[in-house]
Backbone as CSV, one residue per row, in Angstrom:
resi,resn,N_x,N_y,N_z,CA_x,CA_y,CA_z,C_x,C_y,C_z
1,MET,-19.816,4.309,-16.090,-19.749,3.280,-16.771,-20.550,2.299,-16.259
2,ALA,-21.270,1.791,-17.336,-22.297,0.529,-16.852,-21.566,-0.758,-16.499
3,LYS,-22.224,-1.321,-15.229,-21.680,-2.562,-14.593,-21.592,-3.587,-15.591
4,SER,-22.683,-3.630,-16.438,-22.708,-4.776,-17.383,-21.363,-4.593,-18.126
5,SER,-20.719,-3.720,-18.388,-19.511,-3.828,-19.380,-18.221,-4.136,-18.553
6,TRP,-18.418,-4.470,-17.346,-17.214,-4.754,-16.130,-17.252,-6.497,-16.353
7,ALA,-16.488,-7.009,-17.122,-16.456,-8.506,-16.910,-15.507,-8.559,-15.857
8,PRO,-15.836,-9.845,-14.582,-14.969,-10.056,-13.684,-13.634,-10.207,-13.970
9,PHE,-12.716,-10.119,-13.140,-11.312,-10.763,-13.107,-11.548,-12.086,-13.166
10,PRO,-10.918,-13.106,-13.925,-11.146,-14.538,-14.156,-10.243,-15.107,-13.198
11,LYS,-9.295,-14.783,-12.533,-8.387,-15.600,-11.789,-7.889,-15.037,-10.464
12,PRO,-9.273,-14.956,-9.570,-9.002,-14.340,-8.325,-7.925,-15.102,-7.403
13,ASP,-7.133,-14.484,-6.290,-6.311,-15.153,-5.777,-6.041,-14.572,-4.560
14,LYS,-6.192,-15.344,-3.369,-5.681,-14.578,-2.019,-4.601,-13.926,-2.019
15,ALA,-3.425,-14.734,-2.498,-2.310,-13.823,-2.618,-2.636,-12.344,-3.166
16,PHE,-3.267,-12.194,-3.975,-3.614,-10.633,-4.549,-4.247,-9.691,-3.632
17,ASP,-4.867,-10.144,-2.114,-5.436,-9.453,-1.263,-4.637,-9.023,-0.257
18,TYR,-4.404,-7.418,-0.414,-3.475,-6.881,0.268,-4.063,-5.853,1.340
19,ALA,-4.603,-6.753,2.139,-5.503,-5.996,3.222,-4.643,-5.227,4.527
20,GLY,-5.268,-4.414,5.165,-4.196,-3.740,6.181,-3.124,-3.244,5.797
21,ASP,-2.339,-3.599,6.720,-0.579,-3.326,6.601,0.132,-3.901,5.428
22,LYS,-0.471,-5.149,4.820,0.040,-5.547,3.894,0.396,-4.861,2.509
23,LEU,-0.617,-3.848,2.315,-0.372,-2.878,1.091,0.797,-2.181,1.170
24,ALA,1.209,-1.393,2.506,2.051,-0.674,2.571,3.636,-1.381,2.362
25,LYS,3.333,-2.392,2.824,4.767,-3.538,3.087,4.968,-4.028,1.566
26,ALA,3.762,-4.144,0.802,4.215,-4.784,-0.581,4.069,-3.869,-1.568
27,TRP,3.671,-2.451,-1.387,3.899,-1.417,-2.408,5.120,-1.296,-3.089
28,PRO,6.403,-1.264,-2.465,7.616,-0.850,-3.371,7.395,-2.058,-4.489
29,LYS,7.214,-3.409,-4.269,7.390,-4.106,-5.200,6.091,-4.344,-6.417
30,LEU,4.731,-3.707,-5.786,3.778,-3.525,-6.660,3.779,-2.673,-7.677
31,HIS,4.748,-1.382,-7.144,4.556,-0.342,-7.847,5.926,0.064,-8.437
32,ALA,6.735,-1.015,-8.368,8.243,-0.647,-9.317,7.868,-0.224,-10.525
33,GLY,7.165,-0.447,-11.216,7.038,-0.019,-12.556,6.565,0.884,-12.758
34,ASP,5.488,1.662,-12.014,4.898,2.840,-12.285,5.141,3.994,-11.380
35,GLN,6.141,3.501,-10.535,6.556,4.414,-9.425,5.662,5.570,-8.636
36,GLU,4.456,4.902,-8.610,3.362,5.543,-7.892,3.500,5.691,-6.165
37,PRO,3.527,6.893,-5.582,4.103,6.957,-4.253,2.700,6.399,-3.247
38,PHE,3.233,5.978,-2.424,2.272,5.398,-1.552,1.301,6.331,-1.042
39,PRO,0.104,6.072,-0.926,-0.943,7.273,-0.809,-1.350,7.015,0.726
40,ASP,-0.308,7.525,1.663,-0.353,7.694,2.946,-0.964,9.120,3.161
41,ASP,-1.112,9.403,4.651,-1.656,10.771,5.085,-0.680,11.856,4.485
42,LYS,0.608,11.620,4.678,1.434,12.659,4.475,1.655,12.952,2.793
43,HIS,1.720,12.091,2.072,1.493,12.266,0.567,0.311,12.865,0.188
44,VAL,-0.899,12.777,0.554,-2.369,13.246,0.173,-2.076,14.497,0.627
45,ALA,-1.750,14.687,2.079,-1.725,16.098,2.366,-0.896,16.948,1.526
46,LYS,0.068,16.438,1.015,1.057,17.211,-0.225,0.216,17.464,-1.302
47,LEU,-0.221,16.649,-1.815,-1.318,17.094,-2.934,-2.480,17.922,-2.661
48,ILE,-2.911,17.733,-1.234,-4.009,18.833,-1.033,-3.472,20.198,-1.149
49,LYS,-2.343,20.201,-0.579,-1.886,21.604,-0.483,-1.390,22.049,-1.589
50,ALA,-0.931,21.161,-2.791,-0.803,21.617,-3.902,-2.004,22.323,-4.685
51,ASN,-3.118,21.459,-4.480,-4.576,22.030,-4.996,-5.689,21.843,-3.854
52,PRO,-5.915,22.797,-3.043,-6.910,22.703,-1.863,-8.173,22.243,-2.459
53,ALA,-8.399,22.503,-3.578,-9.866,22.094,-4.395,-9.928,20.692,-4.453
54,LEU,-9.115,19.816,-3.880,-9.025,18.237,-3.832,-9.663,17.520,-2.902
55,GLY,-9.668,18.409,-1.521,-10.388,17.991,-0.341,-9.624,18.544,0.951
56,LYS,-10.186,18.045,2.203,-9.673,18.733,3.245,-8.989,17.751,4.155
57,ASP,-9.690,16.555,4.493,-9.307,15.311,5.199,-8.411,14.608,4.634
58,ALA,-7.065,14.809,4.872,-6.083,14.059,4.460,-6.010,12.597,4.440
59,GLY,-6.362,12.479,6.115,-6.554,10.959,6.708,-7.555,10.025,5.946
60,LYS,-8.557,10.599,5.994,-9.663,10.042,5.166,-9.762,9.870,3.856
61,LEU,-9.333,10.636,3.051,-8.773,10.334,1.816,-7.701,9.485,1.197
62,ALA,-6.675,9.577,2.079,-5.785,8.581,2.041,-6.255,6.966,2.251
63,ALA,-6.922,6.974,3.415,-7.703,5.618,3.658,-8.590,5.188,2.407
64,GLN,-9.297,6.075,1.816,-10.243,6.029,0.756,-9.208,5.681,-0.739
65,LEU,-8.025,6.294,-0.655,-7.198,6.067,-2.057,-6.541,4.569,-1.798
66,GLN,-6.369,4.072,-0.586,-5.612,2.843,-0.296,-6.305,1.976,-0.446
67,ASP,-7.772,1.955,-0.137,-8.824,1.056,-0.745,-8.983,0.681,-2.308
68,ALA,-9.053,2.131,-2.655,-9.212,1.835,-4.100,-8.041,1.047,-4.945
69,TRP,-6.793,1.103,-4.476,-5.607,0.408,-4.639,-5.840,-1.004,-4.488
70,ARG,-6.339,-1.394,-2.983,-6.325,-2.618,-2.713,-7.288,-3.433,-3.671
71,ALA,-8.472,-2.894,-4.322,-9.369,-3.235,-4.921,-8.882,-3.696,-6.343
72,PHE,-8.074,-2.536,-6.884,-7.365,-2.775,-8.034,-6.324,-4.241,-8.151
73,HIS,-5.590,-4.153,-7.011,-4.525,-5.246,-7.096,-5.498,-6.373,-6.954
74,ARG,-6.446,-6.941,-6.229,-7.024,-7.930,-5.885,-7.964,-8.411,-7.444
75,GLY,-7.760,-7.631,-8.228,-8.744,-7.608,-9.661,-10.047,-6.952,-9.375
76,ASP,-10.579,-6.396,-8.794,-11.937,-5.697,-8.568,-12.072,-4.319,-9.185
77,PHE,-11.513,-4.429,-10.523,-11.529,-3.311,-11.302,-12.261,-2.509,-11.398
78,HIS,-13.698,-2.626,-11.189,-14.883,-1.683,-11.508,-14.941,-0.920,-10.294
79,GLU,-14.745,-1.649,-9.137,-14.627,-1.145,-7.561,-13.616,-0.036,-7.545
80,ALA,-12.343,-0.112,-8.078,-11.140,0.561,-7.815,-11.359,1.767,-8.816
81,TYR,-12.074,1.646,-9.889,-12.257,2.643,-11.009,-13.310,3.608,-10.566
82,ASP,-14.498,2.938,-9.582,-15.556,4.187,-9.129,-14.996,4.766,-8.119
83,ALA,-14.264,4.068,-7.213,-13.641,4.826,-5.996,-12.494,5.766,-6.346
84,GLY,-11.761,5.776,-7.367,-10.642,6.382,-7.875,-11.573,7.850,-8.698
85,VAL,-12.412,7.349,-9.192,-13.549,8.483,-9.953,-13.701,9.547,-8.965
86,ALA,-14.449,8.926,-7.736,-14.822,9.504,-6.656,-14.025,10.624,-5.885
87,LEU,-12.804,10.395,-5.946,-11.782,11.210,-5.268,-11.134,12.225,-6.307
88,LYS,-11.691,12.210,-7.354,-11.651,13.389,-8.487,-9.955,13.006,-8.959
89,ALA,-8.924,14.064,-9.171,-8.013,14.035,-9.371,-6.766,13.149,-8.734
90,LEU,-7.228,13.131,-7.176,-6.440,12.242,-6.472,-6.460,10.857,-7.011
91,GLY,-7.856,10.287,-7.094,-8.006,8.856,-7.653,-7.641,8.770,-9.125
92,ALA,-7.340,9.610,-9.733,-7.110,9.260,-11.269,-6.430,8.357,-11.593
93,SER,-5.170,8.439,-11.001,-4.188,7.426,-11.247,-4.834,5.752,-11.367
94,VAL,-5.311,5.701,-10.207,-5.995,4.311,-10.012,-6.988,3.963,-10.911
95,ALA,-7.825,5.104,-11.016,-8.982,4.708,-12.177,-8.697,4.409,-13.301
96,ILE,-7.860,5.276,-13.757,-7.329,5.115,-15.087,-6.516,3.778,-15.277
97,LYS,-5.492,3.387,-14.212,-5.053,2.045,-14.308,-5.921,0.684,-14.375
98,ALA,-7.094,1.050,-13.601,-7.957,-0.058,-13.318,-8.789,-0.224,-14.716
99,GLY,-9.356,0.987,-14.821,-10.250,1.109,-16.381,-9.617,0.639,-17.602
100,GLY,-8.114,1.079,-17.742,-7.482,0.636,-18.851,-6.881,-0.859,-18.833
101,ILE,-6.562,-1.450,-17.680,-6.060,-2.703,-17.664,-7.490,-3.596,-18.192
102,HIS,-8.368,-3.413,-17.286,-9.748,-3.958,-17.849,-9.896,-4.204,-19.263
103,ALA,-9.800,-2.997,-19.763,-10.259,-2.740,-21.121,-9.415,-3.683,-22.168
104,THR,-8.014,-3.575,-21.568,-6.968,-4.236,-22.465,-7.346,-5.982,-22.646
105,TYR,-7.920,-6.277,-21.361,-7.629,-7.996,-21.278,-9.186,-8.602,-21.206
106,LEU,-10.097,-7.513,-20.893,-11.376,-8.305,-20.361,-12.695,-7.478,-21.157
107,VAL,-12.239,-6.504,-22.119,-13.244,-6.079,-22.960,-12.984,-6.660,-24.024
108,ASP,-14.003,-7.230,-25.143,-13.730,-7.608,-26.189,-13.974,-6.905,-27.391
109,ASN,-15.208,-5.975,-27.225,-15.572,-5.161,-28.571,-14.559,-3.976,-28.491
110,ASP,-14.372,-3.737,-29.910,-13.482,-2.494,-30.164,-14.063,-1.338,-29.681
111,LYS,-15.154,-1.186,-29.967,-16.306,0.025,-29.619,-16.125,0.213,-28.409
112,ASP,-16.338,-0.640,-27.767,-16.354,-0.514,-26.011,-15.179,-0.084,-25.600
113,LYS,-13.960,-0.679,-26.011,-12.426,-0.256,-25.831,-12.294,1.444,-26.040
114,ILE,-12.845,1.750,-27.407,-12.209,2.877,-27.805,-13.175,4.043,-26.821
115,ALA,-14.364,3.518,-26.447,-15.133,4.436,-25.281,-14.500,4.733,-24.081
116,ARG,-14.084,3.210,-23.785,-13.483,3.489,-22.399,-12.005,4.090,-22.473
117,TYR,-11.348,3.893,-23.370,-9.904,4.954,-23.155,-10.285,6.638,-23.488
118,GLU,-11.205,6.672,-24.413,-11.708,7.822,-24.429,-12.202,8.751,-23.210
119,ALA,-12.772,8.003,-22.350,-13.247,8.191,-20.957,-11.913,8.544,-20.225
120,LEU,-11.286,7.467,-20.255,-9.993,7.474,-19.523,-8.997,8.662,-19.841
121,ALA,-8.924,9.078,-21.174,-8.023,10.021,-21.448,-8.575,11.656,-20.987
122,LYS,-9.802,11.741,-20.766,-10.368,12.820,-20.137,-10.249,13.081,-19.055
123,LEU,-10.318,11.721,-18.221,-10.064,11.830,-16.843,-8.747,12.316,-16.482
124,ALA,-7.720,11.769,-17.554,-6.303,11.896,-17.450,-5.761,13.564,-17.661
125,ASP,-6.636,14.241,-18.264,-6.504,15.499,-18.710,-6.948,16.448,-17.734
126,THR,-7.766,16.027,-16.651,-8.249,16.680,-15.280,-7.179,16.579,-14.521
127,ALA,-6.420,15.103,-14.490,-5.352,14.816,-13.548,-4.279,15.805,-13.730
128,VAL,-3.754,15.598,-15.216,-2.800,16.662,-15.645,-2.859,18.268,-15.117
129,ALA,-3.941,18.698,-15.190,-4.568,20.177,-15.078,-4.150,20.247,-13.588
130,ALA,-4.833,19.264,-12.622,-5.091,19.310,-10.989,-3.664,19.119,-10.465
131,LEU,-2.859,18.207,-10.987,-1.749,17.819,-10.341,-0.717,17.467,-11.400
132,PRO,-0.171,18.735,-11.832,0.778,18.415,-12.997,2.313,18.183,-12.488
133,ASP,2.388,18.137,-11.381,3.949,17.728,-10.707,3.924,16.510,-10.340
134,GLU,2.698,15.384,-10.327,2.538,14.237,-10.610,3.024,13.410,-11.508
135,ALA,4.147,12.458,-11.657,4.607,11.892,-12.734,3.369,11.011,-13.285
136,ASN,2.570,10.205,-12.524,1.641,9.546,-13.132,0.457,10.180,-13.624
137,SER,0.248,11.767,-13.367,-0.669,12.349,-14.252,-0.154,12.385,-15.686
138,HIS,0.619,12.366,-15.739,1.382,12.451,-17.347,1.220,11.043,-17.938
139,TYR,1.824,10.114,-17.258,1.753,8.638,-17.608,0.585,7.765,-17.935
140,ARG,-0.476,8.141,-16.989,-1.774,7.844,-17.336,-2.358,8.325,-18.730
141,ARG,-1.975,9.651,-18.971,-2.673,10.402,-19.881,-2.028,9.619,-21.422
142,ALA,-0.492,9.264,-21.284,-0.020,8.443,-22.242,-0.676,7.402,-22.573
143,PHE,-0.773,6.620,-21.405,-1.239,5.039,-21.331,-2.630,5.020,-21.949
144,ALA,-3.508,6.048,-21.502,-4.939,5.870,-22.229,-5.018,6.156,-23.534
145,LEU,-4.120,7.461,-24.001,-4.140,7.801,-25.555,-3.435,6.567,-26.296
146,GLY,-2.360,6.185,-25.515,-1.863,4.891,-26.284,-2.679,3.977,-26.610
147,ARG,-3.183,3.442,-25.836,-4.331,2.523,-25.778,-5.513,2.529,-26.864
148,TYR,-5.760,4.036,-26.726,-6.676,4.157,-27.870,-6.279,4.181,-29.121
149,SER,-5.053,4.642,-29.351,-4.424,4.493,-30.513,-4.263,3.308,-31.227
150,GLN,-3.884,2.334,-30.504,-3.899,0.663,-30.713,-5.048,0.576,-31.128
151,CYS,-6.097,0.787,-30.798,-7.558,0.629,-31.194,-8.104,1.026,-32.632
152,ILE,-7.503,2.193,-32.990,-8.005,2.771,-34.306,-6.827,2.433,-35.200
153,SER,-5.635,2.167,-35.106,-4.742,1.894,-35.995,-3.643,3.316,-35.759
154,ILE,-2.554,2.810,-36.000,-1.247,3.371,-36.007,-1.513,4.958,-36.909
155,THR,-1.775,4.380,-38.380,-2.036,5.531,-39.041,-2.990,6.566,-39.057
156,LYS,-4.141,6.203,-38.428,-5.307,7.034,-38.019,-4.524,7.840,-36.602
157,ALA,-3.913,7.231,-35.800,-3.443,8.158,-34.531,-2.352,8.992,-34.916
158,LEU,-1.548,8.615,-36.034,-0.545,9.597,-36.384,-1.183,10.844,-37.250
159,ALA,-2.402,10.637,-37.934,-2.977,11.665,-38.773,-3.727,12.441,-37.719
160,GLN,-3.875,11.894,-36.490,-4.766,12.828,-35.437,-3.790,13.354,-34.303
161,GLY,-2.510,13.192,-34.578,-1.558,13.786,-33.832,-1.565,13.367,-32.426
162,ILE,-2.088,12.044,-32.431,-2.123,11.311,-30.918,-0.766,10.869,-30.546
163,ALA,0.107,10.504,-31.461,1.351,9.999,-31.049,1.988,11.261,-30.386
164,GLY,2.250,12.416,-31.159,2.880,13.835,-30.548,2.346,13.752,-29.087
165,LYS,1.055,13.568,-28.773,0.438,13.597,-27.372,1.122,12.615,-26.449
166,VAL,1.140,11.525,-26.833,1.840,10.471,-26.265,3.384,10.885,-25.809
167,LYS,3.816,11.116,-26.841,5.446,11.249,-26.710,5.569,12.492,-25.861
168,GLU,4.889,13.426,-25.889,5.107,14.496,-24.633,4.715,14.037,-23.156
169,SER,3.638,13.342,-23.354,3.421,12.847,-21.861,4.285,12.119,-21.252
170,LEU,4.850,10.953,-22.093,6.057,10.258,-21.577,7.203,10.902,-21.251
171,ASP,7.427,12.137,-22.289,8.673,12.888,-21.931,8.590,13.535,-20.427
172,ASN,7.087,13.983,-20.054,7.005,14.623,-19.022,6.959,13.624,-17.605
173,THR,6.537,12.700,-18.027,6.619,11.481,-16.967,8.209,11.225,-16.624
174,LEU,8.952,10.935,-17.514,10.142,10.699,-17.386,11.190,11.848,-16.881
175,LYS,10.714,13.083,-16.860,11.337,14.175,-16.349,11.274,14.027,-14.955
176,LEU,10.013,13.635,-14.646,9.595,13.840,-13.146,9.875,12.454,-12.463
177,ALA,10.082,11.431,-13.100,10.511,9.831,-12.595,11.437,9.234,-13.667
178,PRO,12.559,9.454,-13.297,13.416,8.628,-14.533,13.687,7.283,-14.556
179,LYS,13.076,6.838,-13.262,12.952,5.102,-13.013,11.476,4.663,-13.322
180,HIS,10.928,5.308,-13.975,9.254,4.863,-14.586,9.488,3.809,-15.392
181,ALA,9.763,2.597,-14.934,9.867,1.794,-16.092,8.686,1.686,-17.027
182,GLU,7.739,1.396,-16.676,6.212,1.727,-17.270,6.387,2.801,-18.494
183,ALA,6.586,3.782,-18.138,6.966,4.752,-19.170,8.137,4.840,-19.966
184,ARG,9.078,3.861,-19.784,9.955,3.692,-20.941,9.607,2.693,-21.441
185,THR,8.923,1.683,-21.225,8.368,0.508,-22.087,7.404,1.262,-22.844
186,ALA,6.634,1.977,-22.350,5.776,2.610,-23.474,6.242,3.419,-24.448
187,LEU,7.482,4.313,-23.947,8.335,5.041,-24.854,8.817,4.296,-26.160
188,GLY,9.508,2.924,-25.761,9.909,1.964,-26.359,9.144,1.327,-27.499
189,LEU,7.780,1.216,-27.020,6.795,0.928,-27.845,6.575,1.834,-29.173
190,TYR,6.394,3.165,-28.405,6.160,4.338,-29.368,7.082,4.394,-30.677
191,HIS,8.262,4.148,-30.383,9.385,4.324,-31.393,9.155,3.175,-32.424
192,ALA,8.872,1.877,-31.544,8.767,0.534,-32.237,7.476,0.632,-33.373
193,GLU,6.356,1.094,-32.624,5.246,1.031,-33.627,5.475,2.001,-34.841
194,ILE,6.097,3.072,-34.624,5.930,4.216,-35.757,6.981,3.874,-36.837
195,VAL,8.076,3.143,-36.365,9.078,2.472,-37.175,8.215,1.183,-37.944
196,GLY,7.569,0.442,-37.206,6.824,-0.696,-37.627,5.952,-0.223,-38.884
197,LYS,5.439,1.030,-38.944,4.561,1.483,-39.674,4.820,1.968,-40.626
198,VAL,5.659,2.909,-40.549,5.966,3.906,-41.868,7.462,3.810,-42.359
199,GLY,8.138,2.642,-41.408,9.704,2.466,-41.901,10.662,3.280,-41.323
200,GLY,11.945,3.118,-41.276,12.751,3.413,-40.604,12.867,5.050,-40.765
201,MET,13.233,5.100,-42.144,13.801,6.592,-42.898,12.738,7.494,-42.381
202,LEU,11.381,7.246,-42.854,10.725,8.121,-42.464,10.104,8.437,-41.034
203,ALA,10.322,7.390,-40.402,9.931,7.437,-38.643,10.964,8.302,-37.982
204,LYS,12.163,8.306,-38.546,13.465,9.251,-38.058,13.196,10.830,-38.469
205,LEU,12.682,10.788,-39.615,12.551,12.253,-40.269,11.393,12.913,-39.541
206,THR,10.418,12.235,-39.913,8.956,12.978,-39.448,8.598,13.061,-37.991
207,TYR,9.234,11.672,-37.174,8.403,11.528,-35.912,9.799,11.342,-34.684
208,GLY,11.145,11.312,-35.411,12.160,11.155,-34.584,12.210,10.097,-33.996
209,ALA,11.674,9.060,-34.472,11.187,7.611,-33.912,12.473,6.535,-34.418
210,SER,13.125,5.771,-33.766,14.179,4.827,-34.553,13.851,3.293,-33.930
211,ALA,14.121,2.317,-34.290,14.297,1.002,-33.889,15.475,1.270,-32.720
212,GLY,16.523,1.681,-32.638,17.637,1.633,-31.792,17.136,2.169,-30.293
213,GLU,16.426,3.304,-30.859,15.628,3.751,-29.206,14.748,3.016,-28.994
214,ALA,13.980,2.474,-29.516,12.870,1.613,-28.926,13.445,0.197,-28.242
215,GLU,14.460,-0.134,-28.665,15.248,-1.349,-28.034,16.060,-0.832,-26.675
216,LYS,16.609,0.443,-26.869,17.229,0.931,-25.650,15.990,1.483,-24.567
217,GLN,14.956,1.915,-24.795,14.237,2.350,-23.787,13.654,0.969,-23.273
218,LEU,13.299,-0.091,-23.902,12.808,-1.248,-23.606,13.590,-2.107,-22.707
219,LYS,14.896,-1.841,-22.792,15.897,-3.048,-22.355,15.990,-2.080,-20.956
220,GLU,16.066,-1.091,-20.955,16.306,-0.126,-19.691,15.174,-0.412,-18.799
221,ALA,14.119,-0.593,-19.208,12.511,-0.984,-18.329,12.662,-2.437,-18.018
222,LEU,13.310,-3.420,-18.674,13.511,-4.842,-18.398,14.662,-4.734,-17.085
223,LYS,15.486,-3.783,-17.216,16.732,-3.814,-16.115,16.005,-3.170,-14.859
224,LEU,15.133,-2.257,-15.003,14.524,-1.421,-14.035,13.399,-2.524,-13.248
225,THR,13.078,-3.284,-13.898,11.814,-4.142,-13.527,11.911,-5.553,-14.040
226,PRO,13.089,-6.592,-13.602,13.127,-7.533,-14.393,12.035,-8.704,-13.912
227,ASP,11.404,-8.592,-13.094,10.124,-9.553,-12.691,8.954,-8.826,-12.700
228,SER,8.950,-8.053,-13.977,7.350,-7.443,-14.457,7.175,-7.925,-15.489
229,PRO,6.102,-8.974,-15.609,5.665,-9.755,-16.682,5.654,-8.726,-18.004
230,ILE,4.891,-7.257,-17.776,4.753,-6.672,-18.946,5.878,-6.182,-19.473
231,ALA,7.038,-6.036,-18.972,8.348,-5.518,-19.471,8.688,-6.381,-20.876
232,HIS,8.796,-7.754,-20.057,8.876,-8.732,-21.321,7.933,-8.970,-22.292
233,VAL,6.512,-8.587,-22.138,5.421,-8.944,-22.871,5.702,-7.935,-24.262
234,GLU,6.084,-6.772,-23.400,6.152,-5.548,-24.547,7.203,-5.566,-25.468
235,TYR,8.470,-5.962,-24.721,9.834,-6.163,-25.320,9.725,-7.096,-26.693
236,ALA,8.874,-8.301,-26.272,8.329,-9.313,-27.544,7.793,-8.805,-28.510
237,ASN,6.597,-7.707,-28.136,5.882,-7.309,-29.188,6.347,-6.260,-29.915
238,ALA,7.566,-5.309,-29.544,8.372,-4.456,-29.769,9.469,-5.479,-31.125
239,LEU,9.831,-6.571,-30.670,10.769,-6.987,-31.358,10.074,-7.552,-32.842
240,LEU,8.844,-8.038,-32.698,7.767,-8.391,-33.652,7.524,-7.283,-34.512
241,LEU,7.115,-6.225,-34.192,6.970,-4.753,-35.114,8.112,-4.407,-35.788
242,LEU,9.274,-4.685,-34.911,10.303,-3.988,-35.913,11.213,-5.103,-36.551
243,HIS,11.059,-6.311,-36.346,11.833,-7.443,-37.017,11.054,-8.466,-37.442
244,GLY,9.808,-8.503,-37.321,9.086,-9.365,-37.720,9.644,-10.902,-37.537
245,ASP,9.365,-11.896,-38.449,9.609,-13.278,-38.336,11.275,-13.439,-37.803
246,LYS,11.995,-12.421,-38.298,13.466,-12.696,-37.948,13.852,-12.874,-36.330
247,GLN,12.908,-12.200,-35.503,13.308,-12.125,-34.175,12.090,-12.948,-33.664
248,GLU,11.511,-13.934,-33.964,10.378,-14.551,-33.654,10.734,-15.250,-32.787
249,ASP,12.002,-16.128,-32.449,12.568,-16.807,-31.582,12.874,-15.817,-30.363
250,ALA,13.307,-14.727,-30.457,13.667,-14.079,-29.420,12.378,-13.134,-28.795
251,ALA,11.537,-13.268,-29.504,10.005,-12.734,-28.991,9.459,-13.808,-28.218
252,ALA,9.627,-14.928,-28.643,8.846,-16.349,-28.111,9.587,-16.411,-26.583
253,GLU,10.869,-16.204,-26.472,11.916,-16.303,-25.205,11.379,-15.309,-24.351
254,ALA,11.193,-14.105,-24.826,10.445,-12.990,-24.258,9.199,-13.175,-23.493
255,TYR,8.318,-13.752,-23.995,6.956,-14.170,-23.706,6.985,-15.084,-22.583
256,ALA,8.148,-16.355,-23.021,8.192,-17.133,-22.115,8.414,-16.895,-20.905
257,LYS,9.580,-15.746,-20.833,10.067,-15.271,-19.391,8.866,-14.809,-18.640
258,ALA,7.947,-14.030,-19.409,6.895,-13.195,-18.658,5.974,-14.578,-18.103
259,ALA,5.484,-15.394,-19.004,4.757,-16.596,-18.512,5.064,-17.193,-17.329
260,LYS,6.513,-17.145,-17.206,7.097,-18.201,-15.913,7.140,-17.120,-14.527
261,LEU,6.945,-15.884,-14.849,7.007,-14.856,-13.530,5.861,-14.971,-12.654
262,LYS,6.220,-15.127,-11.488,5.007,-15.230,-10.342,4.243,-13.889,-10.337
263,PRO,2.888,-13.860,-10.802,2.277,-12.302,-10.622,1.994,-12.036,-9.014
264,LYS,2.280,-10.851,-9.255,2.091,-10.065,-7.522,0.769,-9.531,-7.337
265,ASP,0.129,-9.353,-8.399,-1.649,-9.087,-8.463,-2.233,-9.265,-9.597
266,ALA,-3.648,-8.796,-9.753,-4.318,-9.245,-10.894,-3.894,-8.929,-12.278
267,MET,-3.385,-7.513,-12.231,-2.509,-6.994,-13.402,-1.696,-8.093,-13.744
268,GLU,-0.498,-8.288,-13.235,0.702,-9.104,-13.370,0.053,-10.507,-13.761
269,ALA,-1.198,-11.210,-13.231,-1.674,-12.439,-13.715,-2.307,-12.424,-15.243
270,LEU,-2.991,-11.155,-15.381,-3.506,-11.111,-16.781,-2.339,-11.140,-18.050
271,ASP,-1.586,-10.279,-17.281,-0.080,-9.696,-18.394,0.434,-11.468,-18.566
272,ALA,0.856,-11.949,-17.617,1.486,-13.283,-17.823,0.325,-14.272,-18.405
273,ALA,-0.685,-14.461,-18.227,-1.605,-15.072,-18.656,-1.595,-14.892,-20.452
274,PHE,-1.706,-13.442,-20.821,-1.500,-13.002,-22.145,-0.017,-13.692,-22.739
275,ALA,1.033,-13.367,-22.045,2.247,-14.048,-22.805,2.178,-15.597,-22.906
276,LYS,1.441,-16.070,-21.781,1.498,-17.581,-22.022,0.586,-18.021,-23.655
277,ASP,-0.669,-17.245,-23.792,-1.147,-17.436,-24.876,-0.512,-17.153,-26.195
278,GLN,0.767,-16.182,-25.914,1.345,-16.196,-27.357,2.231,-17.203,-27.870
279,ILE,2.516,-18.013,-26.935,3.374,-19.280,-27.064,2.924,-20.597,-27.260
280,GLU,1.436,-20.534,-26.741,0.698,-21.973,-27.014,0.489,-22.214,-28.412
């Protein structure tokens, strides 16, 4: 992907620099939402054992993977993406998260966004094939396809069968990692977007989607990660999709909560800034 298409992160902060041992210490909080395992030698060795084609030197690969995540957390999204891609399926999780978060907030052109999400979905497919027992192989596929579907309209996405692929990937994620808050948020939004587009009865009959399930999954995500801005942002988005103006106040309250949370990294800073924009 061309360097020119990667606008820089606009809110650099020393607090987002997890150099050295800081990364491992902060990891449980940084990854409460996506349940990404810390990429130490032991974990990388386990992945290589599962798929020897991914490399040999677990220590070296673990160090490279940790650096890619450091770049992601401080907002060097292009660096994180490139480093992740270079590590093949081992780095797909960080590459897709970096490329996807950057596209969500820092790419304005829809055509460029679509091209980015298509590339990320292909990368996710390789990760699913190479490491099917990793929850985030499936979650990143759902994330990339979900963001892509939001760019092309839910109607087109339903016609192309993308909704089914997103649902399948989220179900696989939650089988492997039941406490995956970001997958619960995404599943809640999946239900909300379909109900919002086709109406309650058709959503239930054709896609098995319902407003009740949307709210259940989103509330579960909030319970798992109450200090994650995106959990509140997507809860607000879902309320507006499902209820429109009737739930405007509750949505504004959820955006306000997200905006007040102290971001732990670049992604959360962008999530919180987005929430703030919704209420100003």
